[in-house]
N, C-alpha and C positions, 0 to 999 in steps of 0.2 A: 552553404546549403540553404536552399529556399525554404521559407516557412511554410508549414502545412496550411493550405487554404481553409479557413474556417467555414466558408460556404460549402466546400467539398465535404468537410467533416460532418456538417449538419445533414447533408444529403445522404451520406453513408449511414448515419444513425437511422434515417427514415427509409433505408433500403431502396433508394432510388438508383436506377442504373446510371452510371457515369458515362459520358461520351467525351470525345476529344475536344469538344467545344465547351465543356462545363466550366472551364476557367473563366469564361466570359459571363457566366450566369451571375446576376447581381449587379452588372455594370449599368443596367438601364432600369432596374426596379429595386425597391426595398425587399429584403427577405427577412423572415423572422429568425432571429438568433436564439432568443429564449422567449417562452410564453408560460403564463401561469393562469390558472383559474383562481387560485388563492396562494399566498406565499407560505412557504415552509422553511424552517430553519434547522441548522445542523445541531442536533442534540446528541449527547453521548448514548442515550438510550430512550426507548419509548416511555419508560417510567418518568424520566425527567420532563419530557414533553407533556405528559399527562398532568404532572404536578403544576407546571406553569399554566396549563389550561384551567385546572381546578382553582388556582389562585387568582385567575383573571389577568395574569401577567401576559399571557398569550391568548388572544381571542381570534381563532381562525376566521378568515374572511374580512378582518378589520385592517391589517397592514396593507399599505399601498405604496408602490414604487413611484418615485418622482423623477429621479435623475440617474444617469449612467456615465461612467468613464472607463477608458481602456488603457491598460499599461502594456505596451510592447517592450519586451526586454531582449537584450542581445544574447542572453543565455536561454532564450525560448520559454522562460517561465512567464508566459503572457497571461494577463488576468483581466477580468471584467468586474467592476464594482457597481453597486446600486445603493441608492439612499431610500430610506423608509422613515419619513418624519413622523414624530409622535404627536400629531395635532389632535389625535384622539387616543384613548387608552386601549391597550391590547397588542401593541407591537413590542416584542421582546428585545429587538435590536433595531438600531436606526441607521446603521451602515454595515454593508456586508459584501462579501465576494461570492459570486455565483459559481457553484460547482457543477459538475456533470452528474452528480448523484441525484436520484429521483425518489420522491416519496409521494405516492398516490397521484402520479402523473405530473407532479410539479418539481422543477429543479430546486434543489436545496441551497439555501443561502447561508454561508458561514459568517457569523458576526466578526467584524474587523475592528481592531486588530485581534481581539479575543473577547470571550463572553464577559470577562470581568469589567470591561469598559462600559457595559450596557446594563448590568444587573441591578444597579441601585439608582434609578433615575430621580428619586425624590431626595437624594443626598448629593451634596457638592463634594464628591471625592476628587482628589487631584487627577487621577486617571479616569476620565469620564467622557461619555458622549451621550447627551440627553436627547437632542432632536436635530437631525441634519436634513436639510432640504436638498442642497446641491454641493458638489465637490468639483475640483479641477485638478487634473494631473498635468504638471508642467514638463517642459523639455529637459529638466534636470532630474527627472525620476522621483519627484516629490508629489505626494497627494495632499492638496490643501483642503481642509475640512472646515466649514463654517457651522458652528454649533450654536443654535438659538438659545440654549439653556432653558427652553420651555418644555414642560411635560403636561400634555393636555392644554388647558387654558391658562395654566399658571407658570409664571417665570420663577424657576427654581434656583438657577445659578446664573452668574454673569455670562453673557454671550462670549464665545471665544473663537479664535482662529488658530488652527493647528496645522502643522505640516508633518507628514510621515515620510520617512525615507523608505521607498518601496523595495529596496534591496535588503533592508534589515528589519523593516516594519517597526522601527523605533521613531519616537517623536523627536524632531530636530528643531521645531519652532513651536512655541505656545504663547499665545497672547490673549489676555482677558481684556475685552473692550472696557475702557473706563466708564464709571457710572454716569458721568455727565454727558456721555455720548449716546445714551439710549434711554428709553422709557420703559415702564412696566408693560406697555402694549407692544413694544418692539418685536418684530419677527424678521430676523436676518435670513434671507432666502437664497441669495446668489453671490458667490465669490468670483471675481475675475482677477486672474494673476497676470501681472505685467512684469515679465522678466526682461531686463534691459540689457546693459552691456555685459553682464556676467550673472552667474547663478546666485551671487550674493547681492546684486543690485536688483531688488525686487520690491514692488508695491502690490498690495492686494486691495481691490475695490469691493466693498461688501454692501449689498443693497438691503435696506430696511424697508419692507413694503408697507409697514403700518405707521411709521413716523415720517415716511417719504424722504429718505435721506440716504447718502452714501458715506460710509466710513472709509477713509483713506488710511491704510496701514503701511507705514514705512518700515519694512522688515529690518533693514540694516541698522536703523536708529532706534528701533523698538518703541515707536510712538505712533499715535493715530490722531485724526481730527475728523470732524463731521462736516459734511457739505449738504446744504439743503437748498432746493429750488422748486418753484411751482411746477416745472416740467416733470417732476417726480410724483406729482399727485395723481390720484385716480380721478376719472370723470364719472360723475353720478349717472349719466345716461348709459354708461357701459358697465354698471355694477351688477346687472343681471345677465347670466350666461344661459344660453339656450342651445343645447346640443342634442340633436336628433329627438326632439320632443320633450327632453328633460330640462327643467329650469332650476337654477339655484342662484343665490346672491353671493357676491364676493367683491368687496371693495378693496382691492389690492393696488397699492401704488407701485413704485419702481421695482421691477423684477427681471425683465429681460435685459441683458447687457452683453456687448461683444466688442472686442478690440480690433482695430485695423492691424495688419501684419507689421512686425517690427523691422525697421531698417536703421542701422546705426547712424546716429546723427540727425535723424528725422523725428518729428513729433508723431504721436499716435492719437487717433480719435477713439473715444469711448462712445459707442452708440448705446442708447438705452431707451426704455419705455416703461410706463406703468402698465401692469397687466390689464387693469380695467380702464382701457383707453383705446383710441384708434390712431394715435400719433407716434412718430419716431423722432428722437432727438439725438444730439451729439454734443460733446465737449472735448476740447484738447486735454490730454492727460497732464500736460505741463501746467495748465491752469488749476487742475485738481491738486497738484503737488505743491502749490503755493500756500496752502493752508488757509487761504481766504477766498471767498467766492462773491461774485457780483452777478446780477442778472445778465449782464452783457456777454458773459463767457458761454452761456448756454444757447444752443441753436435748435430751432424747431422747424421741421419740414412742413411745407404748405400742404402737401398731399396727405391723404389718409388711407388707412387700410379698411377693409370691409367688416372686420370683426376683431374681437380681443385676441391677444397673443401672449404666450408665456415666454419660454426660453428662446434664445437666438444664439447663433454662432456664425463666425466668418471664416472663409477659407483664405488661402494665400493669394487668391486671385481677386480678392475684394468682393466676393459674392457672399451675401448673407442668407442664412437658412432659418426658417421658423415655421410654426404651424399657425393656422387661423381656426379659432375655436368653433364658431357657429357654422363656418363653411365646411368644416371637417376636411381640411386639405393641408398638405405640406408644401411649402412655397420657397421661392428664392427671389432675391433682388440684387441687381448689380448696383453697388453703392457709389459708382461713378455717375449715376443718374439721379434724378429727382425721385423722392419717395412717393409712393401712392399706387393705387390699383392698376393704372395703365402700365406700370413698370414692374409689377409683381407677377411672376410666372408660377403656375401650378406645377409642382414636381410630381405629386401623387395625390389622388382624390379618392382613394379607396375608403368608403364610408364605414368599413368594419375595422380596418387597421390604423386609420389616421385620426381616431378620436382622441382629443385632449393631449396634444403633444406638449409634455411638460419638461422634457430634457432633450437637449440637442448638443452634440459634440462633433467637432471636426478633428479627426485623429490622423496623425502622420504615422504610417506604418514603417516597418523596418526596411522596406524596399523603396522608400521615398514617396510612395503614393499617399493620397488623401482619401479618407473614408468618413462617411457620415454614420454616426450612431445616434439613435433617438429612442426615447421612451414614450409610448402611447398607452392610454388606458381608458377604461370606461369610468373615469373619475366622476362623471355626472351621476352615475349609479352609487358611487361611494357617498357623494354629497347628499343625495336624496334617500340614502339608506335602502336602496332597492337592488343591491348587487346580488347576482346569482352565482353561487360557487360552482355550478356545473358548466358555466361558459367561460371562454377565455376573456379575462378582464385586464391583464397587464402584458405588455409586450416590449421587448427590446428588438429593434429592427436595424438593419444596416444596408448600405450600398456604397459603391465606390464613387468618388468624384472624378469623373473622366472629362476629357475635352468636350464630349458631346453634351454633358450636363452643363458645363460652363457656357458653352455656346448657346445652349437653349435658354439659360438664365439671362444671357445678354441679348438674345434675339428680341425680347419684348421691350428692350430699352428704347426710350423715345427722346428723352431730354437729359442733357448732361448737367450735373450738379457742380462740376468743376473739380471734384475729387476723383483721383484715378488710383487704381490698385498699384501697390508698390512692388508686386512680384508678377512675373509672367507665368504662364502655364507650365507646370512641372510634370513629372511622371504621374501617370494615372494608374500605374500598375500596383501590385501589392496584394495583400491577402488579409483576411480575418484570421490571423495565425494564432488562435488561442490554444489552450492545452489539448493536445490530440490524444485523449483517452476516452474509452467508451463509458456510457452511463452505468451506474450501479444502483440497483433497486434497494431501497431501505435506508437505514441510518448508517452514517459513517461514524464508526467508533474510534475515538482517539487512542 
């Protein structure tokens, strides 16, 4: 049985008449999957929510979504997760699953895997999640979580990498990063999971945007090492962000990372860039796995982008997707060409919905098609403390990656870089087949 199309589901919720052609809606444009003016969380009762607000543990209007990932399951228990890092106080949970329950016009987020993992952020409990910026769900049904260990401005616990089995919601891997591989100012913001010949042959590359380093974690051997290079540093000239008239300073180093598709017997490239920069770089993962690094293994493209960029992701065709901050656009680049503005294509330039793209994921659905899920927000309003709770401030949007999008991304290509995608175009069909149940107003009582 074909999965229920999540696009169709959303349209039903909004009482839009469906036509025979609705299955193609979303092929050429992003559509909003979830939107929030402010984040709401699943409490057992209104009294518990009130207590958290009175205690300052939950400050409505403070929590901000940064990343998203989707789990498509063969038993149709499809799920969408978001991260809410605690870079400021007032976020009662840092990782959650979005439900279709609604409170005051906002979809309710259920803390994952349970409230107990989030309730004591100032203590280093064994089962803890302190502050998570980004996650990645791999092809083996595991969600990899990179926990900074920071609460507000303070490093409370050792940073850790965890993996949850999404069939059981149990932890199957847990690794605390050794003390000599991070500093008190470290902020681990992005994990990239490199599944190789099997689900047991896995490496995780974790970006530290404040010490400008990558931690390479060998899951099978249970050990890690630190890789540092000048290509991971921020550029002072790009430390000020200007988004639709709002400016704020942020000197973040390495943050965006994406892997080329896996082919047995072939090496992979890890593309990466500092958020506060205009350059793109790459390194062979085989060099990262050698535990020693020299400047020669890192490669910098001559071309530049026009603005800062945060997250990035690559599809099986070798097309990379990312946002440009000051331009307020979502973009693509054919990685078989030289990097730079002449080869960067604008996919969407909606100045309302494409503000501050902080999370980008390429998802393979159960029908074999590829989908783009992104998080956008008015983060500039969060940074300048001018956010308005009566307006839409956070969005999860999605669209399909079809042959027309890939051809469009390749059409702007002018100069070959010598690297070619390792897979050909696949099926562009599929659906946003998340849980098909109607919204329920109010609190969900367990």
